[in-house]
All heavy atoms as TSV, in Angstrom:
chain	resi	resn	atom	element	x	y	z
A	1	MET	N	N	-34.648	-58.914	-9.249
A	1	MET	CA	C	-34.126	-59.932	-10.153
A	1	MET	C	C	-34.371	-59.542	-11.600
A	1	MET	O	O	-33.485	-59.637	-12.427
A	1	MET	CB	C	-34.803	-61.270	-9.805
A	1	MET	CG	C	-34.326	-62.402	-10.644
A	1	MET	SD	S	-32.735	-62.937	-10.024
A	1	MET	CE	C	-32.495	-64.375	-10.942
A	2	LYS	N	N	-35.611	-59.112	-11.878
A	2	LYS	CA	C	-35.962	-58.723	-13.235
A	2	LYS	C	C	-35.172	-57.489	-13.668
A	2	LYS	O	O	-34.783	-57.359	-14.823
A	2	LYS	CB	C	-37.460	-58.469	-13.311
A	2	LYS	CG	C	-38.064	-58.681	-14.640
A	2	LYS	CD	C	-39.567	-58.565	-14.545
A	2	LYS	CE	C	-40.188	-59.185	-15.772
A	2	LYS	NZ	N	-41.625	-59.098	-15.764
A	3	ASP	N	N	-34.929	-56.562	-12.724
A	3	ASP	CA	C	-34.178	-55.348	-13.022
A	3	ASP	C	C	-32.737	-55.680	-13.404
A	3	ASP	O	O	-32.170	-55.044	-14.293
A	3	ASP	CB	C	-34.182	-54.389	-11.831
A	3	ASP	CG	C	-35.568	-53.784	-11.594
A	3	ASP	OD1	O	-36.337	-53.686	-12.571
A	3	ASP	OD2	O	-35.857	-53.425	-10.447
A	4	HIS	N	N	-32.148	-56.646	-12.732
A	4	HIS	CA	C	-30.770	-57.051	-13.046
A	4	HIS	C	C	-30.688	-57.629	-14.457
A	4	HIS	O	O	-29.716	-57.393	-15.174
A	4	HIS	CB	C	-30.260	-58.088	-12.027
A	4	HIS	CG	C	-30.050	-57.522	-10.674
A	4	HIS	ND1	N	-29.134	-56.529	-10.420
A	4	HIS	CD2	C	-30.647	-57.796	-9.495
A	4	HIS	CE1	C	-29.170	-56.228	-9.131
A	4	HIS	NE2	N	-30.090	-56.984	-8.537
A	5	LYS	N	N	-31.703	-58.383	-14.844
A	5	LYS	CA	C	-31.729	-58.979	-16.176
A	5	LYS	C	C	-31.834	-57.887	-17.252
A	5	LYS	O	O	-31.127	-57.917	-18.249
A	5	LYS	CB	C	-32.905	-59.945	-16.277
A	5	LYS	CG	C	-32.770	-60.992	-17.312
A	5	LYS	CD	C	-33.940	-61.945	-17.229
A	5	LYS	CE	C	-33.477	-63.346	-17.513
A	5	LYS	NZ	N	-34.544	-64.315	-17.467
A	6	LEU	N	N	-32.713	-56.912	-17.028
A	6	LEU	CA	C	-32.855	-55.802	-17.974
A	6	LEU	C	C	-31.574	-54.970	-18.045
A	6	LEU	O	O	-31.153	-54.550	-19.120
A	6	LEU	CB	C	-34.039	-54.919	-17.578
A	6	LEU	CG	C	-35.425	-55.499	-17.822
A	6	LEU	CD1	C	-36.499	-54.572	-17.272
A	6	LEU	CD2	C	-35.645	-55.756	-19.291
A	7	LEU	N	N	-30.947	-54.735	-16.917
A	7	LEU	CA	C	-29.696	-53.980	-16.873
A	7	LEU	C	C	-28.611	-54.726	-17.656
A	7	LEU	O	O	-27.869	-54.122	-18.436
A	7	LEU	CB	C	-29.262	-53.747	-15.433
A	7	LEU	CG	C	-27.960	-52.977	-15.252
A	7	LEU	CD1	C	-28.081	-51.589	-15.837
A	7	LEU	CD2	C	-27.587	-52.912	-13.778
A	8	ARG	N	N	-28.535	-56.026	-17.464
A	8	ARG	CA	C	-27.543	-56.843	-18.156
A	8	ARG	C	C	-27.763	-56.799	-19.675
A	8	ARG	O	O	-26.833	-56.638	-20.457
A	8	ARG	CB	C	-27.585	-58.281	-17.654
A	8	ARG	CG	C	-26.469	-59.129	-18.211
A	8	ARG	CD	C	-26.468	-60.514	-17.636
A	8	ARG	NE	N	-26.170	-60.431	-16.211
A	8	ARG	CZ	C	-26.335	-61.405	-15.341
A	8	ARG	NH1	N	-26.796	-62.568	-15.762
A	8	ARG	NH2	N	-26.019	-61.262	-14.090
A	9	ILE	N	N	-29.015	-56.894	-20.109
A	9	ILE	CA	C	-29.341	-56.845	-21.545
A	9	ILE	C	C	-28.989	-55.467	-22.109
A	9	ILE	O	O	-28.418	-55.357	-23.189
A	9	ILE	CB	C	-30.829	-57.185	-21.773
A	9	ILE	CG1	C	-31.066	-58.675	-21.480
A	9	ILE	CG2	C	-31.252	-56.855	-23.194
A	9	ILE	CD1	C	-32.522	-59.077	-21.453
A	10	ALA	N	N	-29.305	-54.418	-21.371
A	10	ALA	CA	C	-28.991	-53.054	-21.825
A	10	ALA	C	C	-27.479	-52.861	-21.939
A	10	ALA	O	O	-26.990	-52.260	-22.897
A	10	ALA	CB	C	-29.587	-52.038	-20.867
A	11	MET	N	N	-26.731	-53.358	-20.971
A	11	MET	CA	C	-25.262	-53.219	-20.993
A	11	MET	C	C	-24.672	-53.994	-22.177
A	11	MET	O	O	-23.774	-53.492	-22.845
A	11	MET	CB	C	-24.655	-53.711	-19.676
A	11	MET	CG	C	-25.131	-52.976	-18.464
A	11	MET	SD	S	-24.057	-51.757	-17.778
A	11	MET	CE	C	-22.520	-52.518	-17.542
A	12	LEU	N	N	-25.176	-55.180	-22.442
A	12	LEU	CA	C	-24.700	-55.956	-23.581
A	12	LEU	C	C	-25.007	-55.240	-24.897
A	12	LEU	O	O	-24.177	-55.228	-25.809
A	12	LEU	CB	C	-25.313	-57.358	-23.586
A	12	LEU	CG	C	-24.723	-58.340	-22.584
A	12	LEU	CD1	C	-25.547	-59.619	-22.552
A	12	LEU	CD2	C	-23.283	-58.634	-22.895
A	13	GLY	N	N	-26.179	-54.633	-24.989
A	13	GLY	CA	C	-26.543	-53.878	-26.181
A	13	GLY	C	C	-25.630	-52.679	-26.393
A	13	GLY	O	O	-25.177	-52.407	-27.507
A	14	MET	N	N	-25.320	-51.960	-25.326
A	14	MET	CA	C	-24.419	-50.808	-25.445
A	14	MET	C	C	-23.013	-51.252	-25.822
A	14	MET	O	O	-22.338	-50.605	-26.627
A	14	MET	CB	C	-24.398	-50.014	-24.126
A	14	MET	CG	C	-25.674	-49.255	-23.868
A	14	MET	SD	S	-25.620	-48.121	-22.467
A	14	MET	CE	C	-25.217	-49.196	-21.123
A	15	PHE	N	N	-22.561	-52.356	-25.270
A	15	PHE	CA	C	-21.232	-52.877	-25.598
A	15	PHE	C	C	-21.157	-53.299	-27.071
A	15	PHE	O	O	-20.185	-53.002	-27.767
A	15	PHE	CB	C	-20.900	-54.066	-24.686
A	15	PHE	CG	C	-19.516	-54.623	-24.896
A	15	PHE	CD1	C	-18.402	-53.882	-24.563
A	15	PHE	CD2	C	-19.341	-55.876	-25.448
A	15	PHE	CE1	C	-17.139	-54.382	-24.766
A	15	PHE	CE2	C	-18.074	-56.390	-25.660
A	15	PHE	CZ	C	-16.964	-55.635	-25.304
A	16	ALA	N	N	-22.216	-53.938	-27.567
A	16	ALA	CA	C	-22.253	-54.340	-28.979
A	16	ALA	C	C	-22.238	-53.110	-29.891
A	16	ALA	O	O	-21.547	-53.102	-30.913
A	16	ALA	CB	C	-23.483	-55.197	-29.252
A	17	ALA	N	N	-22.974	-52.064	-29.519
A	17	ALA	CA	C	-22.983	-50.836	-30.318
A	17	ALA	C	C	-21.606	-50.179	-30.310
A	17	ALA	O	O	-21.136	-49.667	-31.334
A	17	ALA	CB	C	-24.038	-49.866	-29.785
A	18	PHE	N	N	-20.934	-50.204	-29.171
A	18	PHE	CA	C	-19.581	-49.650	-29.064
A	18	PHE	C	C	-18.623	-50.405	-29.980
A	18	PHE	O	O	-17.836	-49.800	-30.705
A	18	PHE	CB	C	-19.100	-49.717	-27.613
A	18	PHE	CG	C	-17.658	-49.369	-27.449
A	18	PHE	CD1	C	-17.242	-48.050	-27.508
A	18	PHE	CD2	C	-16.716	-50.359	-27.234
A	18	PHE	CE1	C	-15.901	-47.729	-27.375
A	18	PHE	CE2	C	-15.382	-50.054	-27.095
A	18	PHE	CZ	C	-14.974	-48.735	-27.150
A	19	LEU	N	N	-18.676	-51.719	-29.953
A	19	LEU	CA	C	-17.786	-52.518	-30.803
A	19	LEU	C	C	-18.043	-52.272	-32.278
A	19	LEU	O	O	-17.108	-52.166	-33.071
A	19	LEU	CB	C	-17.938	-54.005	-30.490
A	19	LEU	CG	C	-17.322	-54.489	-29.190
A	19	LEU	CD1	C	-17.583	-55.986	-29.013
A	19	LEU	CD2	C	-15.839	-54.215	-29.144
A	20	ALA	N	N	-19.301	-52.151	-32.666
A	20	ALA	CA	C	-19.626	-51.902	-34.063
A	20	ALA	C	C	-19.088	-50.541	-34.493
A	20	ALA	O	O	-18.557	-50.381	-35.595
A	20	ALA	CB	C	-21.143	-51.964	-34.275
A	21	GLY	N	N	-19.193	-49.542	-33.638
A	21	GLY	CA	C	-18.695	-48.210	-33.958
A	21	GLY	C	C	-17.192	-48.178	-34.134
A	21	GLY	O	O	-16.672	-47.547	-35.052
A	22	THR	N	N	-16.459	-48.881	-33.285
A	22	THR	CA	C	-15.005	-48.889	-33.404
A	22	THR	C	C	-14.566	-49.667	-34.630
A	22	THR	O	O	-13.581	-49.321	-35.270
A	22	THR	CB	C	-14.342	-49.472	-32.147
A	22	THR	OG1	O	-14.828	-50.793	-31.920
A	22	THR	CG2	C	-14.594	-48.616	-30.928
A	23	ALA	N	N	-15.290	-50.698	-34.994
A	23	ALA	CA	C	-14.940	-51.462	-36.194
A	23	ALA	C	C	-15.131	-50.613	-37.449
A	23	ALA	O	O	-14.307	-50.624	-38.355
A	23	ALA	CB	C	-15.777	-52.738	-36.270
A	24	LEU	N	N	-16.214	-49.850	-37.512
A	24	LEU	CA	C	-16.478	-49.003	-38.675
A	24	LEU	C	C	-15.488	-47.850	-38.761
A	24	LEU	O	O	-15.160	-47.393	-39.843
A	24	LEU	CB	C	-17.908	-48.458	-38.619
A	24	LEU	CG	C	-19.000	-49.497	-38.828
A	24	LEU	CD1	C	-20.374	-48.870	-38.611
A	24	LEU	CD2	C	-18.907	-50.108	-40.210
A	25	ALA	N	N	-14.980	-47.389	-37.631
A	25	ALA	CA	C	-14.026	-46.290	-37.631
A	25	ALA	C	C	-12.690	-46.713	-38.233
A	25	ALA	O	O	-11.892	-45.867	-38.629
A	25	ALA	CB	C	-13.814	-45.779	-36.205
A	26	GLN	N	N	-12.442	-47.998	-38.316
A	26	GLN	CA	C	-11.178	-48.494	-38.835
A	26	GLN	C	C	-11.228	-48.829	-40.319
A	26	GLN	O	O	-10.262	-49.337	-40.865
A	26	GLN	CB	C	-10.742	-49.733	-38.053
A	26	GLN	CG	C	-10.474	-49.454	-36.594
A	26	GLN	CD	C	-9.400	-48.409	-36.402
A	26	GLN	OE1	O	-8.376	-48.453	-37.055
A	26	GLN	NE2	N	-9.642	-47.470	-35.522
A	27	ALA	N	N	-12.326	-48.561	-40.990
A	27	ALA	CA	C	-12.465	-48.900	-42.408
A	27	ALA	C	C	-11.362	-48.252	-43.222
A	27	ALA	O	O	-11.100	-47.068	-43.121
A	27	ALA	CB	C	-13.833	-48.443	-42.910
A	28	GLY	N	N	-10.688	-49.041	-44.016
A	28	GLY	CA	C	-9.625	-48.533	-44.861
A	28	GLY	C	C	-8.307	-48.344	-44.162
A	28	GLY	O	O	-7.369	-47.811	-44.737
A	29	ARG	N	N	-8.201	-48.791	-42.926
A	29	ARG	CA	C	-6.983	-48.578	-42.157
A	29	ARG	C	C	-6.229	-49.875	-41.892
A	29	ARG	O	O	-5.222	-49.869	-41.227
A	29	ARG	CB	C	-7.313	-47.927	-40.813
A	29	ARG	CG	C	-8.047	-46.623	-40.912
A	29	ARG	CD	C	-7.122	-45.521	-41.379
A	29	ARG	NE	N	-7.714	-44.207	-41.221
A	29	ARG	CZ	C	-8.395	-43.572	-42.149
A	29	ARG	NH1	N	-8.633	-44.143	-43.313
A	29	ARG	NH2	N	-8.883	-42.377	-41.938
A	30	GLY	N	N	-6.725	-50.973	-42.408
A	30	GLY	CA	C	-6.099	-52.258	-42.127
A	30	GLY	C	C	-4.902	-52.528	-43.031
A	30	GLY	O	O	-4.444	-51.664	-43.777
A	31	ILE	N	N	-4.405	-53.712	-42.937
A	31	ILE	CA	C	-3.273	-54.136	-43.756
A	31	ILE	C	C	-3.825	-54.962	-44.908
A	31	ILE	O	O	-4.642	-55.839	-44.719
A	31	ILE	CB	C	-2.297	-54.986	-42.917
A	31	ILE	CG1	C	-1.718	-54.133	-41.804
A	31	ILE	CG2	C	-1.189	-55.543	-43.797
A	31	ILE	CD1	C	-0.890	-54.903	-40.815
A	32	ALA	N	N	-3.362	-54.641	-46.108
A	32	ALA	CA	C	-3.842	-55.364	-47.283
A	32	ALA	C	C	-2.690	-55.575	-48.252
A	32	ALA	O	O	-1.656	-54.924	-48.164
A	32	ALA	CB	C	-4.956	-54.574	-47.969
A	33	ARG	N	N	-2.890	-56.459	-49.163
A	33	ARG	CA	C	-1.894	-56.742	-50.192
A	33	ARG	C	C	-2.626	-56.851	-51.522
A	33	ARG	O	O	-3.685	-57.432	-51.601
A	33	ARG	CB	C	-1.176	-58.042	-49.873
A	33	ARG	CG	C	-0.093	-58.374	-50.864
A	33	ARG	CD	C	0.616	-59.628	-50.462
A	33	ARG	NE	N	1.358	-59.330	-49.235
A	33	ARG	CZ	C	1.962	-60.233	-48.511
A	33	ARG	NH1	N	1.889	-61.501	-48.845
A	33	ARG	NH2	N	2.630	-59.895	-47.433
A	34	MET	N	N	-2.034	-56.256	-52.537
A	34	MET	CA	C	-2.634	-56.321	-53.861
A	34	MET	C	C	-1.536	-56.630	-54.861
A	34	MET	O	O	-0.409	-56.185	-54.709
A	34	MET	CB	C	-3.273	-54.962	-54.192
A	34	MET	CG	C	-3.907	-54.909	-55.551
A	34	MET	SD	S	-4.585	-53.285	-55.855
A	34	MET	CE	C	-6.299	-53.623	-55.504
A	35	GLY	N	N	-1.869	-57.383	-55.867
A	35	GLY	CA	C	-0.875	-57.726	-56.879
A	35	GLY	C	C	-1.499	-57.768	-58.252
A	35	GLY	O	O	-2.710	-57.825	-58.404
A	36	GLY	N	N	-0.669	-57.688	-59.258
A	36	GLY	CA	C	-1.168	-57.747	-60.616
A	36	GLY	C	C	-0.078	-57.397	-61.596
A	36	GLY	O	O	1.074	-57.167	-61.224
A	37	THR	N	N	-0.425	-57.374	-62.861
A	37	THR	CA	C	0.518	-57.066	-63.927
A	37	THR	C	C	-0.116	-56.047	-64.864
A	37	THR	O	O	-1.255	-56.195	-65.248
A	37	THR	CB	C	0.862	-58.347	-64.728
A	37	THR	OG1	O	1.290	-59.355	-63.807
A	37	THR	CG2	C	1.961	-58.087	-65.728
A	38	VAL	N	N	0.660	-55.010	-65.192
A	38	VAL	CA	C	0.211	-54.014	-66.168
A	38	VAL	C	C	0.833	-54.405	-67.496
A	38	VAL	O	O	2.050	-54.485	-67.627
A	38	VAL	CB	C	0.641	-52.587	-65.754
A	38	VAL	CG1	C	0.202	-51.576	-66.794
A	38	VAL	CG2	C	0.079	-52.244	-64.383
A	39	LEU	N	N	-0.035	-54.655	-68.493
A	39	LEU	CA	C	0.429	-55.113	-69.808
A	39	LEU	C	C	0.058	-54.096	-70.887
A	39	LEU	O	O	-0.965	-53.432	-70.807
A	39	LEU	CB	C	-0.206	-56.456	-70.159
A	39	LEU	CG	C	0.005	-57.589	-69.153
A	39	LEU	CD1	C	-0.819	-58.795	-69.558
A	39	LEU	CD2	C	1.474	-57.944	-69.044
A	40	ASP	N	N	0.909	-54.017	-71.921
A	40	ASP	CA	C	0.566	-53.181	-73.071
A	40	ASP	C	C	-0.318	-53.982	-74.031
A	40	ASP	O	O	-0.680	-55.124	-73.745
A	40	ASP	CB	C	1.830	-52.631	-73.753
A	40	ASP	CG	C	2.712	-53.718	-74.362
A	40	ASP	OD1	O	2.264	-54.882	-74.468
A	40	ASP	OD2	O	3.843	-53.400	-74.740
A	41	LYS	N	N	-0.652	-53.411	-75.178
A	41	LYS	CA	C	-1.547	-54.076	-76.133
A	41	LYS	C	C	-0.949	-55.369	-76.683
A	41	LYS	O	O	-1.677	-56.274	-77.069
A	41	LYS	CB	C	-1.886	-53.128	-77.282
A	41	LYS	CG	C	-2.785	-51.996	-76.855
A	41	LYS	CD	C	-3.114	-51.096	-78.037
A	41	LYS	CE	C	-3.987	-49.948	-77.578
A	41	LYS	NZ	N	-4.339	-49.049	-78.676
A	42	ALA	N	N	0.381	-55.439	-76.695
A	42	ALA	CA	C	1.053	-56.641	-77.197
A	42	ALA	C	C	1.181	-57.716	-76.114
A	42	ALA	O	O	1.697	-58.800	-76.378
A	42	ALA	CB	C	2.436	-56.281	-77.732
A	43	GLY	N	N	0.725	-57.394	-74.883
A	43	GLY	CA	C	0.796	-58.382	-73.796
A	43	GLY	C	C	2.119	-58.373	-73.052
A	43	GLY	O	O	2.378	-59.271	-72.255
A	44	LYS	N	N	2.942	-57.343	-73.283
A	44	LYS	CA	C	4.238	-57.245	-72.589
A	44	LYS	C	C	4.099	-56.361	-71.367
A	44	LYS	O	O	3.337	-55.384	-71.382
A	44	LYS	CB	C	5.285	-56.666	-73.534
A	44	LYS	CG	C	5.578	-57.565	-74.724
A	44	LYS	CD	C	6.629	-56.959	-75.615
A	44	LYS	CE	C	6.850	-57.865	-76.815
A	44	LYS	NZ	N	7.805	-57.296	-77.760
A	45	PRO	N	N	4.845	-56.666	-70.285
A	45	PRO	CA	C	4.775	-55.856	-69.062
A	45	PRO	C	C	5.206	-54.410	-69.320
A	45	PRO	O	O	6.121	-54.147	-70.096
A	45	PRO	CB	C	5.752	-56.545	-68.116
A	45	PRO	CG	C	5.906	-57.926	-68.648
A	45	PRO	CD	C	5.707	-57.830	-70.129
A	46	VAL	N	N	4.527	-53.476	-68.687
A	46	VAL	CA	C	4.851	-52.057	-68.789
A	46	VAL	C	C	5.678	-51.668	-67.564
A	46	VAL	O	O	5.204	-51.795	-66.431
A	46	VAL	CB	C	3.578	-51.193	-68.866
A	46	VAL	CG1	C	3.929	-49.714	-68.905
A	46	VAL	CG2	C	2.736	-51.579	-70.056
A	47	VAL	N	N	6.899	-51.218	-67.789
A	47	VAL	CA	C	7.770	-50.778	-66.698
A	47	VAL	C	C	7.568	-49.282	-66.499
A	47	VAL	O	O	7.566	-48.510	-67.458
A	47	VAL	CB	C	9.248	-51.086	-67.020
A	47	VAL	CG1	C	10.160	-50.584	-65.908
A	47	VAL	CG2	C	9.452	-52.570	-67.233
A	48	GLY	N	N	7.395	-48.855	-65.263
A	48	GLY	CA	C	7.279	-47.447	-64.941
A	48	GLY	C	C	5.863	-46.888	-64.991
A	48	GLY	O	O	5.681	-45.675	-64.911
A	49	ALA	N	N	4.864	-47.746	-65.102
A	49	ALA	CA	C	3.476	-47.270	-65.090
A	49	ALA	C	C	3.100	-46.870	-63.661
A	49	ALA	O	O	3.427	-47.561	-62.705
A	49	ALA	CB	C	2.529	-48.350	-65.588
A	50	VAL	N	N	2.431	-45.745	-63.509
A	50	VAL	CA	C	1.989	-45.278	-62.197
A	50	VAL	C	C	0.600	-45.849	-61.941
A	50	VAL	O	O	-0.310	-45.689	-62.755
A	50	VAL	CB	C	1.973	-43.736	-62.136
A	50	VAL	CG1	C	1.418	-43.258	-60.801
A	50	VAL	CG2	C	3.362	-43.187	-62.357
A	51	VAL	N	N	0.443	-46.502	-60.800
A	51	VAL	CA	C	-0.829	-47.098	-60.403
A	51	VAL	C	C	-1.294	-46.388	-59.133
A	51	VAL	O	O	-0.557	-46.338	-58.149
A	51	VAL	CB	C	-0.677	-48.622	-60.151
A	51	VAL	CG1	C	-1.999	-49.221	-59.708
A	51	VAL	CG2	C	-0.150	-49.318	-61.383
A	52	LYS	N	N	-2.513	-45.857	-59.154
A	52	LYS	CA	C	-3.081	-45.191	-57.989
A	52	LYS	C	C	-4.274	-45.980	-57.487
A	52	LYS	O	O	-5.125	-46.401	-58.269
A	52	LYS	CB	C	-3.536	-43.767	-58.333
A	52	LYS	CG	C	-2.410	-42.824	-58.625
A	52	LYS	CD	C	-2.933	-41.427	-58.862
A	52	LYS	CE	C	-1.785	-40.495	-59.201
A	52	LYS	NZ	N	-2.244	-39.117	-59.424
A	53	ILE	N	N	-4.325	-46.165	-56.180
A	53	ILE	CA	C	-5.419	-46.892	-55.539
A	53	ILE	C	C	-6.031	-45.951	-54.516
A	53	ILE	O	O	-5.326	-45.401	-53.674
A	53	ILE	CB	C	-4.913	-48.178	-54.864
A	53	ILE	CG1	C	-4.243	-49.067	-55.896
A	53	ILE	CG2	C	-6.038	-48.891	-54.141
A	53	ILE	CD1	C	-3.385	-50.148	-55.318
A	54	THR	N	N	-7.351	-45.764	-54.583
A	54	THR	CA	C	-8.032	-44.849	-53.676
A	54	THR	C	C	-9.111	-45.589	-52.917
A	54	THR	O	O	-9.954	-46.258	-53.512
A	54	THR	CB	C	-8.668	-43.686	-54.472
A	54	THR	OG1	O	-7.638	-43.032	-55.213
A	54	THR	CG2	C	-9.324	-42.696	-53.543
A	55	PHE	N	N	-9.074	-45.466	-51.593
A	55	PHE	CA	C	-10.150	-45.986	-50.754
A	55	PHE	C	C	-11.234	-44.916	-50.757
A	55	PHE	O	O	-11.037	-43.818	-50.261
A	55	PHE	CB	C	-9.643	-46.272	-49.333
A	55	PHE	CG	C	-10.686	-46.883	-48.465
A	55	PHE	CD1	C	-11.058	-48.190	-48.639
A	55	PHE	CD2	C	-11.288	-46.159	-47.464
A	55	PHE	CE1	C	-12.025	-48.776	-47.850
A	55	PHE	CE2	C	-12.257	-46.722	-46.665
A	55	PHE	CZ	C	-12.620	-48.025	-46.859
A	56	ASP	N	N	-12.363	-45.216	-51.341
A	56	ASP	CA	C	-13.390	-44.228	-51.658
A	56	ASP	C	C	-14.441	-44.100	-50.551
A	56	ASP	O	O	-15.638	-44.222	-50.797
A	56	ASP	CB	C	-14.047	-44.613	-52.984
A	56	ASP	CG	C	-14.624	-43.428	-53.710
A	56	ASP	OD1	O	-14.244	-42.305	-53.390
A	56	ASP	OD2	O	-15.461	-43.655	-54.605
A	57	GLN	N	N	-14.001	-43.841	-49.349
A	57	GLN	CA	C	-14.882	-43.626	-48.214
A	57	GLN	C	C	-14.474	-42.326	-47.535
A	57	GLN	O	O	-13.351	-41.865	-47.728
A	57	GLN	CB	C	-14.774	-44.781	-47.219
A	57	GLN	CG	C	-15.283	-46.095	-47.728
A	57	GLN	CD	C	-16.786	-46.117	-47.865
A	57	GLN	OE1	O	-17.498	-45.532	-47.076
A	57	GLN	NE2	N	-17.283	-46.786	-48.909
A	58	PRO	N	N	-15.337	-41.720	-46.729
A	58	PRO	CA	C	-14.937	-40.513	-46.004
A	58	PRO	C	C	-13.669	-40.751	-45.199
A	58	PRO	O	O	-13.562	-41.727	-44.464
A	58	PRO	CB	C	-16.129	-40.245	-45.084
A	58	PRO	CG	C	-17.282	-40.908	-45.756
A	58	PRO	CD	C	-16.704	-42.109	-46.458
A	59	GLY	N	N	-12.687	-39.893	-45.380
A	59	GLY	CA	C	-11.412	-40.052	-44.683
A	59	GLY	C	C	-10.524	-41.095	-45.312
A	59	GLY	O	O	-9.516	-41.482	-44.733
A	60	GLY	N	N	-10.874	-41.580	-46.502
A	60	GLY	CA	C	-10.107	-42.621	-47.174
A	60	GLY	C	C	-8.740	-42.158	-47.609
A	60	GLY	O	O	-8.435	-40.968	-47.636
A	61	SER	N	N	-7.901	-43.089	-47.964
A	61	SER	CA	C	-6.526	-42.806	-48.332
A	61	SER	C	C	-6.299	-43.116	-49.803
A	61	SER	O	O	-7.030	-43.883	-50.403
A	61	SER	CB	C	-5.567	-43.672	-47.510
A	61	SER	OG	O	-5.780	-43.452	-46.138
A	62	THR	N	N	-5.257	-42.518	-50.370
A	62	THR	CA	C	-4.831	-42.814	-51.732
A	62	THR	C	C	-3.406	-43.332	-51.668
A	62	THR	O	O	-2.558	-42.769	-50.970
A	62	THR	CB	C	-4.892	-41.559	-52.624
A	62	THR	OG1	O	-6.236	-41.110	-52.677
A	62	THR	CG2	C	-4.424	-41.863	-54.023
A	63	PHE	N	N	-3.147	-44.415	-52.361
A	63	PHE	CA	C	-1.824	-45.015	-52.414
A	63	PHE	C	C	-1.359	-45.008	-53.858
A	63	PHE	O	O	-2.145	-45.195	-54.776
A	63	PHE	CB	C	-1.860	-46.446	-51.869
A	63	PHE	CG	C	-2.379	-46.525	-50.464
A	63	PHE	CD1	C	-3.714	-46.801	-50.225
A	63	PHE	CD2	C	-1.544	-46.305	-49.387
A	63	PHE	CE1	C	-4.201	-46.860	-48.931
A	63	PHE	CE2	C	-2.018	-46.361	-48.090
A	63	PHE	CZ	C	-3.356	-46.641	-47.868
A	64	GLU	N	N	-0.070	-44.790	-54.055
A	64	GLU	CA	C	0.476	-44.724	-55.404
A	64	GLU	C	C	1.744	-45.579	-55.459
A	64	GLU	O	O	2.529	-45.607	-54.530
A	64	GLU	CB	C	0.818	-43.276	-55.748
A	64	GLU	CG	C	1.261	-43.059	-57.160
A	64	GLU	CD	C	1.448	-41.594	-57.467
A	64	GLU	OE1	O	0.520	-40.803	-57.249
A	64	GLU	OE2	O	2.547	-41.248	-57.938
A	65	SER	N	N	1.898	-46.275	-56.599
A	65	SER	CA	C	3.068	-47.115	-56.791
A	65	SER	C	C	3.450	-47.086	-58.270
A	65	SER	O	O	2.650	-46.715	-59.109
A	65	SER	CB	C	2.775	-48.541	-56.344
A	65	SER	OG	O	3.935	-49.330	-56.440
A	66	THR	N	N	4.679	-47.466	-58.566
A	66	THR	CA	C	5.160	-47.541	-59.935
A	66	THR	C	C	5.534	-48.986	-60.233
A	66	THR	O	O	6.184	-49.645	-59.408
A	66	THR	CB	C	6.400	-46.637	-60.122
A	66	THR	OG1	O	6.047	-45.316	-59.700
A	66	THR	CG2	C	6.842	-46.595	-61.561
A	67	THR	N	N	5.141	-49.481	-61.407
A	67	THR	CA	C	5.404	-50.876	-61.756
A	67	THR	C	C	6.883	-51.072	-62.086
A	67	THR	O	O	7.586	-50.166	-62.512
A	67	THR	CB	C	4.559	-51.302	-62.964
A	67	THR	OG1	O	4.875	-50.496	-64.084
A	67	THR	CG2	C	3.081	-51.205	-62.662
A	68	ASP	N	N	7.347	-52.300	-61.886
A	68	ASP	CA	C	8.715	-52.678	-62.249
A	68	ASP	C	C	8.634	-53.785	-63.303
A	68	ASP	O	O	7.572	-54.093	-63.821
A	68	ASP	CB	C	9.520	-53.105	-61.013
A	68	ASP	CG	C	8.875	-54.273	-60.275
A	68	ASP	OD1	O	7.956	-54.916	-60.823
A	68	ASP	OD2	O	9.297	-54.557	-59.147
A	69	LYS	N	N	9.781	-54.376	-63.604
A	69	LYS	CA	C	9.799	-55.403	-64.631
A	69	LYS	C	C	9.117	-56.662	-64.181
A	69	LYS	O	O	8.713	-57.495	-64.891
A	69	LYS	CB	C	11.213	-55.713	-65.070
A	69	LYS	CG	C	12.131	-56.176	-63.966
A	69	LYS	CD	C	13.512	-56.413	-64.497
A	69	LYS	CE	C	14.457	-56.767	-63.336
A	69	LYS	NZ	N	15.773	-57.041	-63.737
């Protein structure tokens, strides 16, 4: 009886460690949305500005976009 309880606790611990590992492996791979406005010194929108976003983790990605009006 006691052995079954220890086995069950050990299995739950291994399962929790597995889930944590898979969650960390997905860092920077999810779906996100970002918004904002690029303004010049006069406070007017800048058309055609290049914006780069970098996920700064091992294996991270870089995304690039150009602003519109």
